[in-house]
C-alpha positions in Angstrom: -95.2 282.3 -5.3 -95.6 283.2 -1.7 -97.4 281.0 0.8 -100.3 283.4 0.9 -100.7 283.4 -2.9 -100.6 279.6 -2.9 -103.4 279.4 -0.3 -105.4 282.0 -2.3 -105.0 280.0 -5.5 -106.1 276.8 -3.8 -109.2 278.5 -2.3 -110.0 280.0 -5.8 -109.6 276.5 -7.3 -111.9 275.0 -4.7 -114.5 277.6 -5.4 -114.2 277.0 -9.2 -114.8 273.3 -8.6 -117.9 274.0 -6.4 -119.2 276.3 -9.1 -118.5 273.8 -11.8 -120.4 271.1 -9.9 -123.4 273.4 -9.3 -123.4 274.3 -13.1 -123.2 270.6 -14.1 -126.2 269.8 -11.8 -128.2 272.6 -13.4 -127.2 271.5 -16.9 -128.2 267.9 -16.2 -131.5 269.0 -14.9 -132.2 271.3 -17.9 -131.3 268.5 -20.4 -133.3 266.0 -18.5 -136.2 268.4 -18.4 -136.0 268.7 -22.2 -136.3 265.0 -22.6 -139.4 264.8 -20.3 -141.0 267.8 -21.9 -140.5 266.3 -25.3 -142.3 263.1 -24.2 -145.1 265.3 -22.8 -145.5 267.2 -26.1 -145.5 263.9 -28.1 -148.2 262.6 -25.7 -150.3 265.8 -26.0 -150.0 266.0 -29.9 -150.6 262.3 -30.8 -154.0 260.6 -30.9 -153.1 258.0 -28.3 -155.4 255.9 -26.2 -156.0 257.1 -22.7 -153.1 256.5 -20.5 -153.9 254.0 -17.8 -151.5 254.5 -15.0 -150.7 251.3 -13.1 -151.9 251.5 -9.5 -148.5 250.5 -8.4 -147.2 253.9 -9.8 -149.5 255.7 -7.4 -148.0 253.8 -4.5 -144.5 254.5 -5.9 -145.3 258.2 -5.9 -145.6 258.1 -2.1 -142.3 256.3 -1.8 -140.5 259.0 -3.9 -142.1 261.7 -1.7 -141.0 260.0 1.5 -137.5 259.6 0.0 -137.3 263.2 -0.9 -138.5 264.3 2.6 -135.8 262.1 4.2 -133.2 263.7 2.0 -134.4 267.1 3.1 -133.9 266.0 6.7 -130.4 264.8 5.8 -129.7 268.2 4.3 -130.8 269.9 7.5 -128.7 267.6 9.7 -125.6 268.2 7.5 -126.0 271.9 7.9 -126.2 271.4 11.7 -123.2 269.1 11.6 -125.3 266.3 13.1 -123.5 263.7 10.9 -124.9 260.6 12.6 -128.5 261.7 11.9 -127.6 262.9 8.4 -126.2 259.5 7.8 -129.4 257.8 9.0 -131.7 260.1 7.0 -129.6 259.7 3.8 -129.7 255.9 4.2 -133.4 255.9 4.7 -133.8 258.2 1.7 -131.7 255.8 -0.4 -133.8 252.8 0.9 -137.1 254.5 -0.1 -135.5 255.5 -3.5 -134.6 251.8 -4.1 -138.2 250.8 -3.2 -139.5 253.4 -5.6 -137.3 252.0 -8.4 -138.5 248.4 -7.7 -142.1 249.6 -7.9 -141.4 251.3 -11.2 -140.1 248.0 -12.6 -143.2 246.1 -11.3 -145.4 248.8 -13.0 -143.7 247.9 -16.3 -145.2 244.5 -16.2 -148.7 246.0 -16.0 -147.9 248.3 -18.9 -146.6 245.5 -21.0 -149.7 243.4 -20.3 -151.9 246.1 -21.8 -152.8 245.5 -25.5 -151.7 248.9 -26.6 -148.6 249.2 -24.4 -146.4 249.9 -27.5 -148.5 253.1 -28.1 -148.6 254.1 -24.4 -146.3 257.1 -23.8 -146.0 256.1 -20.1 -143.7 253.2 -20.9 -140.9 255.2 -22.6 -141.4 257.9 -19.9 -141.1 255.3 -17.1 -138.1 253.7 -18.8 -136.2 257.0 -19.2 -137.2 258.1 -15.7 -135.9 254.8 -14.4 -132.5 255.4 -16.1 -132.3 258.8 -14.5 -133.4 257.3 -11.1 -130.6 254.7 -11.4 -128.1 257.5 -11.8 -129.7 259.3 -8.9 -129.5 256.2 -6.7 -125.8 255.8 -7.5 -125.2 259.4 -6.6 -127.2 259.1 -3.4 -125.2 256.0 -2.5 -122.0 258.0 -3.0 -123.3 260.8 -0.7 -124.3 258.1 1.8 -120.7 256.8 1.7 -119.2 260.3 2.0 -121.4 261.1 5.0 -120.3 257.8 6.7 -116.7 258.8 6.0 -117.3 262.3 7.5 -116.4 263.9 4.1 -119.7 265.7 4.0 -120.4 268.2 6.8 -121.5 271.8 7.2 -118.2 273.1 5.6 -118.2 270.6 2.7 -121.7 270.0 1.6 -122.0 271.2 -2.0 -121.7 267.8 -3.6 -124.4 266.4 -1.4 -126.6 269.4 -2.1 -126.1 269.0 -5.9 -127.1 265.3 -5.6 -130.1 266.1 -3.4 -131.2 268.8 -5.8 -131.1 266.3 -8.7 -133.0 263.7 -6.6 -135.8 266.3 -5.8 -136.0 267.1 -9.5 -136.6 263.4 -10.3 -139.3 263.2 -7.7 -140.9 266.3 -9.0 -140.9 265.1 -12.6 -142.6 261.8 -11.4 -145.2 263.6 -9.4 -146.0 266.2 -12.1 -146.4 263.5 -14.8 -148.6 261.4 -12.6 -150.8 264.4 -11.8 -151.1 265.4 -15.5 -151.7 261.8 -16.7 
């Protein structure tokens, strides 16, 4: 194989890996959507008591929105190769994501204190969402580390963008559920 063919093969392999990552992100979002849609359908079809959303969840919604906005800022700075600011925005986005998850756990106490918490669809929703958020936080932490190590920049940003897309999806699911409930 000539040197040119080797380079072409490596470039094609890199593109295949980027495409695979993009497809895995989409697949994870679709399967997660199915879980959350199923919970929404169960909630809509069953004769359950009215859902009382803990007030802490309303506060948590603002934290996830701020986290998502900071992640968008990080994306913009990555595109501009302003890695220092991308690092700060990603770190702040991670911090607000962690605060969001703490507020979710605090909200569980309020749900468990309710007499009919075992029938409240919000508890399993919040639990499943928390598990997804935990995965999202681990992925955000890995992007944060990669930015710090200058492994994410304008020419190598697809992994970060996949993680950020998943993070925005989680925030969107939370906001939509809180609006509907």
